[in-house]
N, C-alpha and C positions, 0 to 999 in steps of 0.2 A: 289841868289846863295844858293839854298836850301841846308841846312845841313852844310854850311860853317861857320866857326867862324872868318874868316878874315874880316877885315874892311878897308875901304879906301875911298878916294874921287877922282872922275874923273871929270875934267872940260873940256867941249867941247866948244871951241871958234871958231865959223864959221864966214866966211865973204862972202858977196855978195849972199844972204842977211846976214846982221849981226845977229848973234844969240849967246847966251851964255846959256849953260845948265850945272848945277852942279848936279852930281849924287853921293849921299852919300851911299856907299855900306855897309850895316849893316843889322840888323834885327829890323825893316823893312828897305827896301831901300827907300830913300827920294830923290825926284827930285825937284830942284828949280833953281832960277837964281840969288841968293844972294851971299854974300861973301863965299869964300872957304878957308880952312886952307892952311897955307903956304906950307905944304908938299903934297898938292894935285897933282895928275898926270894931265898934260895938253895935250889935243889933239887940234891942231890948223890947219886951212887950209880953203879952200873954202867950204862952207856949203854943196853943192851937193857932193863933193868928200868925205866929212866926212860921209854923209848919206850912200853913196855907200860902204864905208869901214866898217861902223858899221853893215851893212847888209851883209857883206862878199862877195860883188860883185866886189870889187876893193881893192887894197892895201891902207893902211893909207897914207895920204899925208905927215905926219911927223912920224918918227920912234917911236914906242912904246917899251920901254925897256922890256927886257925879264921878269924881276921881276914884271912888272906892267901889263902884258898881262892878268892876271887872272881877272882884272877888266872888261874886255870885253868878257871873256870866256863864260859866261852864255848866251851870245847872240847866240852862235852857236846852242843852243837847242831851240831857239825861231823861231816860224813859222811866216813868214811875209805874209800877204794877198797880192795876186797879183790882181791888178785891170785891167780888160780888157779895151783896148782902145775903146772910144766911136765913 
């Protein structure tokens, strides 16, 4: 989030397949799968549904509080490559 001074941690816990991603939003942003602080924001649900939501193609499977939405707001400016079916 270029220019932002806000910091926070987002934990993405997906199932089927099981995946855990911890995103520490600061300067710089750090992504890992280790322990997260107790005050981290958690997104949980089926992994495919989470990927769809994080790429803004579907709603989040669990509600993200209004005060926490800034953690994913930077994704709106991200361009995702589209792969043509083979």
